N, C-alpha and C positions, 0 to 999 in steps of 0.2 A: 810283438806284432804278429798278427795272423796272416797267413798267405792263402789266397783263394786261387784254386786251380780250376780252369775250365777245360773240359775234355769233350769237345763237340767234334763229331765226324760228319762232314757234309758230303752227300752223295750226288753225283750228277745223274742225269736221266738214264744213261746206260747202266749204271749200277742199280738204280731203282728197278729198271726193267729186269735185270738179272735176279734181283732178290725176290721180286714179287711174281715173276713169270707173266707179267702183263705187258701188253704192247704200249708203245709210246702214245698212240691215239687214245687208248683206254685210260691211261694215266691222266692225260689232259682232260678227258671226258669226266673222270671222277672228281676233278677239282673245278669243273665248270658248272655253276648253279643252273645254267640254262639247258644242260644236257639231261637226257633221260637217264643217263648212267651216273649222275651226280651222287657222290657219297660224302656227306658232311663230316664223316669221321676220317676220311682220307687226309693225310697231312698236306697242308698248303706249302708250296715251295717258298724258299727265301730268295729274294732278289739280291744277288751278290754284286752284280754290276748291271749296266744297262742291257747287256746281251747275255747274261749268265744267271741261271737259277740253280738252286740245289735244295736237297731235302736233308733234314737231320736224320741220321741213321736210327737214333733211338725212337723217333716218331714213326718211322716206317716199321720198326720192330714192334712197337706198341700196337699199331694198326693190325699187323699180322696176328698178334696175340688176341686181339679183339675178334678177329675172324675165326680163330681157332676156338675161342670160347663160345661164339655163336654156333659153331658147328656142333659143339658138344651139348647144346641145349636140347 
C-alpha cells in the first residue's frame, strides 16, 4: 500500500507581508479584481475558517519567481 504525504505550509497575512515586502492593503488590492492594482497571478487566499485566511507558501514563492523572471526579460 502506498502512502501519500502532503506537505503544505500555510502562511498568515503577517508572514506574506514579511516574505513579499508588500503592505497588507497592497496584498488585498492584488487579489481584488476591482482594484487598479489587481494581479491575476498573485495567489488567492484559502479560507480556513469564517474569520481566517491563509496563503500556500509554495504559491507565494512561485509568484516571486514569476516576478524575478519578468525582471530578467
